[in-house]
N, C-alpha and C positions, 0 to 999 in steps of 0.2 A: 620493541626494539633492544631492549637489555638482554632478551632470549637469544636474538639474532646473534648479537654481538660474541656472547659465550658459546654458542654453537660453532661460530666460524674460527673462535681461538681454538677450541678444541680440535676441531678439524685441521686447523694449521698445523696444531702440535702433533697430532696424530699421523698426518701426512709426513712429517720429517722421520717417524720412527720406522725401523725396519722390522716387517712382520716376523713373528717367530717361527713361521714354517719356511722362511728363507735363512735362517740363521743355522738350522741343522746341516744342512750340506757344507756349508762353510766352515764350521766347527770341525765336522767330519774329516775334513783335509788337514787341519791343525792336529787333531788327535790319531790320524794316520801317521804323521810325521814323528809326534812325540812317542806313541806307543812302538813305532817302529824302532826308535832310537832305544827306548827302555828294554826293547827285547834283543838289541844287537842284531835286528833284522834291516841291513842296510838297504835292502833292494824293496821293502815297503816303506821306510822313510824318504828315499829317494823318488819314489811313485809320487809321493804328495807335492813334489817340487816341479814347477815350470823349469824348462831347460835353462832359460836365463834368470838367474836369481842374484838377488843382491843381500849380503848377510853381514852384519855387524855381532861381534862377540868379544868377550872378555880376554881370550889369550891371544898370542902373536899368531900370525901378523893382524889381526882384529878385524880385517874386511876382506870379503871374498866376493866375487861378481861375474856376472857373464855366462858363457856356455857352462854347463854343468857345476854352477857355482856350489849347490848343496854338496854335491859329491866331493869337490876341493874341501869345502868345509869339514866334511865328514872326516876326510884323509888327514886334514890338518888336526882335529880333535884327536883322532888316534894315534897321530904321532906325539901330539902334546901330553895325552893320557900315558903313554908309555915312558916317555921322557920324565915324567913326574910321578910316576908310580900310582897313576890313578886308575881305579878299577870300580867297578859296580855302579855306574853313573845312574841315576834315576831322576827324572823331571816328573814332578807331579804338580799338574795344573790346578788352580783354584776356580771360582765363578768368574767369568769374562767382565771386565768392567766396561768395554765396548764393544760392539759388533754394529759396524755399520756398513751397509751395503747400498752402493749406488749402481745401477744397472749391472754390468759385469765386474765389479771392482769390489772389492770388501777390505776392512780395516778392522783388526781383532787385536785387543789389549788384554792381555791375562796375567794375573799374579800368579807367580809359581815359585816353587822351591825345589832345589836341586841338591840330592844327597848322593855320596859317593864315598869310596875308601881311597885314602892316599897314605901309600905304603902301609896298608892294613889298617890306618886308624879312620874311624867315621868322621866325616866332615859333613856340614850342612850349611846350604847358602838359603837362608830364609827371605821371604820378602822381595824376590825378584820380580823383574818385569819381562815377561815376553810379548813382543808386538809383531804381528804379521800383516802384511799386505799378500791380498790373493786375487788373482783374475779368472774367471770362469771363461771356458773355452769348449770346443766340442767334447773333451775328456771330463767335463767337470769342473770344479774348483781345484786349482793348483796354487801352491805358495809361489810368488814372485820376488818375496822379499821377507826378512825377519830380522828382528835384533832381541840380544838379550842384554839386560840391564841388571847387573849385579847390586843388590843392596848392601 
């Protein structure tokens, strides 16, 4: 009886876990967005986003949503960077803290660092959190929402 209870407990715990094989495609969409951003490749970054996207970030107006949400954010980022003398922005992702996948939805939390130059001087935001919500459709996994929390 004792062995049966342990086996059931282990099986119940394992059932709540996302298989490693399912995580790769989800993370690929996240990395596509971040890699596109890091390379200044707007087309690649935006291709990782669903058309309807919600975004929260540290610079005004702090929130973007709806059709072409990622594109709206990208345009606002570019304008904010120009206004504040920000160049060479690079996001470095750490090991994800959470990758939860339920059917066609995923939730990902990743510690991140953001480095850039402000008026030519190096700046680093260490220990930030990048959180993503994704949905799987005919074209694969796409970002439907993300937030950046500066540490």
